[in-house]
Structures are given as structure tokens and as C-alpha cells.
C-alpha positions in Angstrom: 0.5 0.2 -0.1 3.3 2.4 -0.2 2.5 3.7 -3.0 -1.1 4.5 -2.3 -2.4 7.9 0.0 -2.9 5.8 2.8 -3.1 7.0 6.6 -1.9 4.9 9.5 -4.2 5.7 12.4 -3.6 4.6 16.3 -4.8 1.9 16.6 -8.1 1.0 18.8 -7.7 -2.4 20.9 -4.9 -4.5 21.8 -6.2 -6.8 18.8 -5.5 -4.4 16.6 -2.3 -5.0 13.8 -2.4 -1.6 12.6 -5.4 0.7 10.9 -5.7 2.8 7.8 -7.4 5.0 6.6 -7.7 5.8 2.7 -9.8 7.5 0.6 -12.5 8.4 3.7 -13.2 5.1 5.0 -11.0 2.8 7.0 -9.0 -0.2 7.1 -8.6 -2.5 10.0 -6.6 -5.1 10.4 -6.3 -7.9 13.4 -4.2 -10.1 14.9 -5.4 -12.6 14.0 -4.4 -12.0 10.2 -8.5 -10.8 9.4 -8.4 -7.6 7.5 -12.0 -5.8 7.3 -13.1 -2.3 5.6 -16.2 -0.3 5.4 -15.9 1.2 2.0 -15.8 0.2 -1.5 -13.0 2.2 -2.2 -10.8 0.2 1.1 -11.4 -3.3 0.0 -10.5 -2.4 -4.1 -7.1 -1.2 -2.7 -7.0 -4.9 -0.2 -7.6 -6.1 -2.9 -4.9 -4.9 -5.3 -2.9 -5.3 -2.1 -2.9 -8.7 -2.0 -2.7 -9.5 -6.0 0.6 -7.8 -5.2 2.2 -10.2 -2.7 3.7 -13.6 -2.6 1.8 -17.0 -0.7 3.7 -19.5 0.4 1.7 -22.0 -2.2 2.3 -20.0 -4.7 5.1 -22.1 -5.9 2.4 -24.8 -7.2 0.0 -25.2 -9.9 -2.5 -26.3 -7.9 -3.2 -26.5 -3.8 -5.4 -28.8 -2.3 -5.9 -27.8 1.4 -8.1 -30.1 4.2 -9.7 -29.9 7.1 -12.6 -31.2 8.7 -15.8 -30.5 11.2 -17.4 -31.9 14.2 -14.6 -32.9 15.7 -14.7 -33.0 19.9 -18.2 -32.0 19.1 -21.0 -34.7 20.3 -23.4 -33.2 18.2 -24.3 -33.7 14.7 -21.8 -36.2 12.2 -18.3 -35.2 11.5 -17.4 -33.7 8.2 -14.6 -33.8 6.0 -13.3 -31.6 2.6 -10.8 -31.2 0.2 -10.1 -27.8 -2.4 -8.6 -27.2 -5.1 -6.8 -23.7 -5.7 -5.2 -22.1 -8.1 -2.5 -19.3 -7.0 -4.3 -16.4 -8.1 -8.2 -18.0 -6.5 -6.4 -18.7 -3.3 -4.9 -14.8 -3.8 -9.3 -13.5 -4.6 -10.2 -15.7 -1.8 -8.0 -14.5 1.0 -9.0 -10.8 -0.7 -12.4 -11.6 0.1 -11.9 -12.9 3.6 -12.0 -16.1 3.2 -10.3 -17.3 6.6 -10.1 -20.7 9.0 -13.9 -21.3 10.1 -13.0 -21.0 13.6 -12.8 -17.1 13.6 -16.0 -16.7 11.7 -19.6 -16.2 13.2 -22.3 -19.1 11.8 -24.4 -16.9 9.7 -21.4 -16.0 7.8 -20.4 -19.0 7.2 -22.6 -20.2 4.3 -21.9 -16.7 2.2 -18.2 -17.7 2.5 -19.1 -21.2 1.7 -20.8 -19.7 -2.0 -18.0 -17.5 -2.6 -15.4 -20.9 -2.5 -17.7 -23.0 -4.6 -17.1 -20.1 -7.2 -14.1 -19.7 -7.0 -12.6 -22.7 -7.2 -10.4 -25.6 -9.3 -12.8 -28.7 -7.4 -13.9 -28.9 -4.0 -15.4 -32.4 -2.4 -17.0 -32.8 1.1 -17.8 -36.0 3.5 -20.7 -35.7 5.9 -19.9 -38.6 8.4 -23.5 -39.0 9.8 -24.0 -39.5 13.9 -25.3 -43.0 12.9 -22.4 -44.0 10.7 -20.0 -42.6 12.7 -20.8 -44.7 16.1 -20.9 -47.7 13.6 -17.4 -46.7 12.1 -16.0 -46.2 15.2 -17.1 -49.2 16.7 -15.9 -51.2 13.7 -11.9 -49.4 14.0 -11.8 -49.7 18.1 -12.3 -53.5 17.2 -9.3 -53.6 15.0 -7.1 -51.5 17.9 -7.6 -48.3 16.1 -8.9 -44.8 16.8 -10.2 -41.7 15.4 -7.2 -40.5 13.7 -7.6 -43.9 12.0 -11.6 -42.4 10.8 -9.8 -39.0 10.3 -7.0 -39.8 7.7 -9.5 -42.0 6.2 -11.5 -39.7 5.8 -9.1 -36.5 4.4 -7.5 -39.7 2.2 -10.9 -39.5 0.2 -11.4 -36.0 -0.5 -8.4 -35.7 -1.0 -8.0 -38.5 -3.5 -11.4 -37.1 -4.7 -10.3 -33.6 -5.8 -7.2 -34.8 -6.9 -8.7 -36.4 -9.7 -10.9 -33.4 -10.7 -7.6 -31.7 -11.4 -4.7 -34.2 -11.9 -5.6 -34.1 -15.7 -2.8 -31.9 -17.6 -0.9 -31.6 -14.5 3.1 -32.9 -13.2 2.9 -34.2 -10.3 5.2 -31.9 -9.0 2.5 -28.7 -9.9 0.6 -30.2 -7.1 0.3 -29.9 -3.2 -1.3 -30.9 -0.2 -2.0 -29.2 2.7 -3.7 -31.0 5.6 -3.8 -29.8 9.2 -1.4 -31.9 11.2 -3.5 -35.2 13.5 -1.7 -37.8 12.9 1.8 -37.6 10.9 2.2 -40.6 9.8 -1.5 -41.9 9.7 -2.5 -39.8 7.6 0.5 -39.9 4.8 0.0 -43.9 4.6 -3.8 -43.5 4.1 -3.6 -40.3 1.6 -0.4 -42.8 0.0 -2.9 -45.8 -0.6 -5.4 -44.3 -2.5 -3.1 -41.5 -5.0 0.7 -42.7 -4.7 2.4 -39.8 -3.1 5.5 -39.8 -4.8 6.6 -36.5 -7.0 4.0 -34.9 -5.0 4.6 -32.4 -2.2 2.1 -33.6 1.5 2.8 -30.9 3.8 1.6 -31.5 7.6 1.4 -28.9 10.0 -0.4 -27.4 13.2 -1.8 -23.9 12.1 -2.1 -24.9 8.4 -5.8 -22.9 7.9 -3.1 -19.7 7.2 -3.2 -21.8 4.1 -5.9 -20.8 1.8 -7.0 -23.9 0.5 -7.1 -25.4 3.9 -8.7 -21.8 5.6 -11.5 -22.5 2.2 -12.1 -26.5 3.6 -12.8 -25.5 6.7 -15.5 -23.4 6.2 -17.0 -26.3 3.1 -16.6 -28.3 6.1 -18.2 -26.5 8.9 -21.1 -25.3 6.7 -21.8 -28.9 5.6 -21.9 -29.2 9.6 -23.9 -27.0 10.1 -26.6 -27.3 7.2 -26.6 -31.0 8.6 -27.8 -29.8 12.2 -30.5 -27.2 10.3 -32.1 -30.0 8.9 -32.4 -32.2 10.7 -33.3 -30.1 13.6 -36.5 -29.1 10.6 -36.6 -33.2 10.3 -37.1 -33.8 13.8 -38.8 -30.8 15.1 -36.3 -30.2 17.6 -34.0 -27.2 18.1 -30.8 -30.1 18.3 -28.6 -27.3 18.7 -30.3 -26.4 22.2 -30.1 -29.7 23.3 -27.9 -30.0 26.6 -25.8 -33.6 27.1 -27.7 -34.3 29.7 -30.6 -34.2 27.6 -29.0 -36.1 24.6 -28.4 -39.0 26.5 -32.5 -39.7 27.5 -33.4 -39.7 24.3 -34.0 -42.8 22.5 -32.6 -41.7 19.2 -29.1 -40.7 20.7 -27.7 -42.1 17.7 -29.5 -40.9 15.3 -27.6 -36.7 16.8 -25.4 -37.9 18.4 -21.9 -39.1 18.3 -21.2 -41.1 21.4 -17.6 -41.5 21.9 -17.6 -37.5 22.8 -21.0 -38.1 24.7 -19.3 -40.8 27.0 -15.6 -38.9 27.5 -18.3 -35.6 29.2 -19.6 -38.0 32.1 
């Protein structure tokens, strides 16, 4: 922004990284990485600035990111998503304010999900209902496996689906896969089983939501989770979000709405 008529203002809270005045509007950058503005001119400046910047994922023609929602939550499904982005799409979504879904209020998730669907090369979302999750968990446990094995399987499935959609006309070395780390060896082995990782860059790291493809996947996963809860609230004629753990444990249809393993951990 150094070539633009921008004035620096004093931050108004400890959460702000910077506050700028431009063309009658205000731009605020937060320590979380979120940047907001209050005029179209400021939004356009943010977009222009991001287009000139260089990011970690630009070394690859395609970055595939994956993330999940519903892990550790007893209510609703486990949802896992993968998104493939070009460097230009990553910049565009960054300018639109795409960030990790945990930083977004529920009412904005659906809107951001539509932005992602309209500006990605490919995407795939897997919804594992509570009923299916409970059965899978029991089956995996009988094989001395755990939640990380379910997650590794789910991530490998959505990643391979997206990879199959974008691999044509691309060298394998042009593709990067980024996963928020949870079980490094299990995840790599599972992905390697379904798509052979030779010559493909696989990055597993904590805080991977800083990569826009992973942030986009987190939003699609959360959107699918919230949509499932809303639809099944309507189907069952009950606000599932209002159910307490003690109340859900008394219901005969508990396995249809709750991941039992997470409930048992809270007894």
C-alpha cells in the first residue's frame, strides 16, 4: 500500500495490528490475520494489494487443502472437506476475507462457502452422520484403531476425489497437498494408499489454516456440518443446538444425533 495515499491511525484495541485511513474509509487489520474495511474503495485497495503479494502456496500450480468440522463435538456429523485452488484463486479468496471457519460467526459461513464454491478448481465434502460415525468408531475400535484412523481415512478420501478432478494436464510435482496435522504417519499412509504420493508435496503442519486452501476447506466442512444440524432439527421438529448433553442422553434416538464417543467422554 506504500504507493497509495494511505494514512496510519492509532489502533483502538489490543486485537488490532494496524488501522489505516484511505479515501474516506477505514481499513483495520487484526492479529488473527483478518482485514476489514468499510467502503468499496478500501475493499478495492485491499484486493489490489493482495494481488501484488507473494504467498507460500504460489510455488505450485494447484494447492489442495483439507480440514474437518465436528471433531470433538458430540452433536451432529463429522464433516471433512478438500478444496483445490490455483495461486490466483487463493489470492482472490484471501481478498474476500476467507479465513479459518473457527474465526467466522455461523451466519457468515454459508455466504463464504458460496464464495469458495464459485472460485475453486474442485472441491469435495464428506458428511459422516452420527449413526455412521458411531458404527465406524465401533468397527475401528474392534481393530485397535481410533479416531485418528477415521480422520486419516476421511481426509484421504476427499483429497483423492479432488486430486482426480484436477490432475489432468498437470505434472505431479505441480501439486501440493496441505493438511492440518493430527496424525502425521497415519495420514500420509492413508493418502499414499489411494493416490501414490511420489513426486507430490504433502505438507502436514499445525495451524495450516493460514494456507487459503485449508481455510476454504474448513469453511466448506463447517457449512456442511451446520446445514446437517439445521435440516435434522427441522426433520425431528426439535432445535438440536438447544439440546444439553444430559437431555440427549435420555433420548431413544441418541445415536441419530450424537457421536456417542464424545458424550461418553463428558460423563
